[in-house]
C-alpha positions as CSV (number, residue, x, y, z in Angstrom):
1,X,69.4,219.0,251.7
2,X,68.4,215.1,250.8
3,X,66.3,214.1,248.3
4,X,63.3,212.4,249.0
5,X,64.2,209.5,247.2
6,X,66.7,209.2,249.9
7,X,64.2,209.1,252.6
8,X,63.0,205.6,251.2
9,X,59.1,206.5,252.2
10,X,56.9,203.9,252.0
11,X,55.6,203.2,248.6
12,X,52.0,203.3,249.7
13,X,52.9,206.9,251.0
14,X,54.6,208.0,248.3
15,X,51.5,207.0,246.0
16,X,49.0,208.8,248.3
17,X,51.2,211.8,248.0
18,X,51.4,212.1,243.9
19,X,47.4,211.4,244.1
20,X,47.1,213.8,246.5
21,X,48.9,216.3,244.6
22,X,46.5,215.8,241.4
23,X,43.8,217.1,244.0
24,X,42.4,220.5,245.0
25,X,44.6,220.8,247.8
26,X,48.0,219.0,247.0
27,X,50.2,218.1,250.3
28,X,53.3,219.7,251.2
29,X,55.7,219.7,247.9
30,X,58.8,217.2,248.1
31,X,61.6,220.1,249.1
32,X,59.4,221.0,251.9
33,X,58.8,217.6,253.1
34,X,62.5,217.0,252.6
35,X,63.7,219.6,255.2
36,X,60.7,219.1,257.4
37,X,61.8,214.8,257.6
38,X,65.6,216.1,257.6
39,X,64.8,218.7,260.8
40,X,63.0,215.9,262.8
41,X,66.0,213.5,262.4
42,X,68.3,216.1,263.7
43,X,66.4,217.7,266.0
44,X,64.3,214.2,267.2
45,X,61.3,216.1,268.5
46,X,59.3,214.6,271.3
47,X,56.1,216.6,270.2
48,X,54.9,217.6,266.9
49,X,51.9,219.8,266.4
50,X,50.7,220.4,262.4
51,X,47.7,223.1,262.0
52,X,46.3,222.3,258.8
53,X,47.1,218.5,258.6
54,X,44.7,217.6,255.5
55,X,44.7,213.6,254.8
56,X,47.7,213.4,257.0
57,X,50.3,212.3,254.9
58,X,53.1,214.9,256.2
59,X,52.2,213.7,259.9
60,X,52.6,209.8,259.0
61,X,56.0,211.2,256.9
62,X,57.4,212.8,259.9
63,X,56.0,210.1,262.4
64,X,57.7,207.2,260.3
65,X,61.2,209.2,261.1
66,X,60.7,209.8,264.9
67,X,59.8,208.6,267.9
68,X,57.3,211.7,268.2
69,X,54.1,212.2,269.0
70,X,51.4,214.8,267.3
71,X,48.9,216.5,267.5
72,X,46.9,217.6,264.2
73,X,44.6,219.8,263.3
74,X,42.0,219.9,260.6
75,X,39.2,221.4,259.9
76,X,37.6,219.7,257.0
77,X,35.9,216.8,258.0
78,X,36.4,215.0,254.9
79,X,39.7,215.3,254.8
80,X,40.0,214.5,258.8
81,X,38.3,210.9,258.0
82,X,41.0,210.4,255.6
83,X,43.9,211.3,258.1
84,X,42.5,208.8,260.6
85,X,42.2,206.1,258.2
86,X,46.0,207.0,257.3
87,X,47.1,207.3,260.3
88,X,46.2,203.3,260.7
89,X,47.4,202.6,257.5
90,X,50.4,203.4,258.9
91,X,50.4,202.1,261.8
92,X,50.9,205.7,263.5
93,X,47.0,206.0,265.2
94,X,49.0,205.4,269.0
95,X,51.2,208.8,269.0
96,X,48.7,211.3,267.1
97,X,46.0,212.8,268.4
98,X,43.5,214.5,265.8
99,X,41.5,217.7,266.8
100,X,39.0,218.2,264.3
101,X,37.8,221.8,263.8
102,X,39.3,225.7,263.6
103,X,42.6,225.8,264.7
104,X,41.6,229.7,266.2
105,X,39.5,227.7,268.8
106,X,41.6,224.7,269.2
107,X,45.2,226.2,269.8
108,X,43.8,227.8,273.0
109,X,42.8,224.8,274.7
110,X,46.2,222.4,274.0
111,X,48.5,222.5,277.0
112,X,51.8,221.8,277.2
113,X,55.3,222.3,274.8
114,X,55.7,221.1,271.5
115,X,59.4,221.0,269.6
116,X,58.3,221.6,266.2
117,X,55.4,223.4,264.7
118,X,54.5,222.5,261.2
119,X,51.9,225.9,260.1
120,X,50.1,224.6,257.0
121,X,46.5,226.0,257.4
122,X,44.8,228.5,256.0
123,X,47.2,231.0,255.0
124,X,45.0,234.3,256.1
125,X,44.8,233.2,259.4
126,X,48.8,232.7,260.0
127,X,48.9,236.1,261.7
128,X,46.0,235.0,264.3
129,X,47.3,231.4,265.1
130,X,51.1,233.4,265.6
131,X,50.3,234.0,269.6
132,X,49.3,230.4,270.3
133,X,51.9,229.2,268.4
134,X,54.8,230.8,270.0
135,X,52.8,230.1,273.7
136,X,52.8,226.3,272.6
137,X,56.5,226.2,271.1
138,X,59.1,225.4,273.8
139,X,62.5,227.2,274.1
140,X,65.3,226.3,271.3
141,X,61.6,224.9,269.4
142,X,61.0,225.5,265.5
143,X,58.1,227.0,263.7
144,X,57.7,225.7,260.4
145,X,55.3,228.3,258.2
146,X,54.8,226.8,254.6
147,X,53.5,228.7,251.6
148,X,54.8,232.0,252.5
149,X,56.1,233.0,249.3
150,X,53.0,231.5,247.6
151,X,53.8,231.6,243.7
152,X,56.4,234.3,243.9
153,X,52.9,236.8,244.7
154,X,54.4,237.4,248.3
155,X,58.0,239.3,247.1
156,X,56.4,240.3,243.5
157,X,52.6,241.6,241.9
158,X,49.7,239.2,242.9
159,X,46.8,238.5,241.0
160,X,43.9,241.6,241.9
161,X,41.8,238.5,243.5
162,X,44.8,237.3,245.4
163,X,45.8,240.7,246.8
164,X,44.0,240.7,249.9
165,X,45.8,237.0,250.8
166,X,49.0,238.1,250.0
167,X,49.2,241.0,252.6
168,X,47.8,238.8,254.9
169,X,50.9,236.6,254.7
170,X,53.0,239.9,254.2
171,X,51.9,241.1,257.8
172,X,52.3,237.4,259.0
173,X,56.1,237.7,257.7
174,X,56.5,241.7,258.9
175,X,55.7,239.6,262.1
176,X,57.7,236.8,262.6
177,X,61.0,239.3,261.8
178,X,60.0,241.6,264.0
179,X,59.5,239.1,266.9
180,X,62.1,239.7,269.7
181,X,61.1,236.3,271.1
182,X,62.0,234.8,267.4
183,X,64.8,234.0,264.8
184,X,63.2,233.7,261.3
185,X,64.8,233.1,258.1
186,X,62.9,232.6,254.6
187,X,63.5,229.8,252.8
188,X,62.5,229.7,248.6
189,X,62.0,226.0,249.0
190,X,58.6,224.8,247.9
191,X,55.9,227.5,247.9
192,X,58.6,229.5,250.9
193,X,58.7,228.0,254.2
194,X,59.6,230.6,257.1
195,X,61.4,229.1,259.7
196,X,61.3,230.9,263.3
197,X,63.3,229.6,266.3
198,X,62.2,230.2,269.2
199,X,64.8,232.1,271.7
């Protein structure tokens, strides 16, 4: 897998990502972004869906490597407003549709098929989103679910305060691996990435 430096991201995007990493809700890990960008380059998706877009930095990086159109969902109004500014800054606004609100309510309203779905929203809701992600994913398309190992807690012993969250993620992973329509591999990059291909 390439390093992030090899993708030669816009220096402004690199700076914004570094700033986001210092915040309460950082952007995708470098390793995870590398995998996303490499996947996008190989598969040349026409339509991408990102659930949990935050400030739009991962979206901007993917759009810089593809000709895709992207649908983004972000429930936090401040982050969504910053994402809109970033889409303008990087000249991709004309290829992005941003929905502000709860993905659980927005996903059922979306139509058409997506080649690539990046799931990076609230982890406790992943299982709730799965049926709609599958509906929207085209055959042969990829569902990439981020942070599914969560500091090693999912395969180990989580702190007491995080046990319920970890159990939600474990339940989601079991659902992915049992699903006859999906082929799933769990990669130990970033905080864990589940890669599911729709058969």
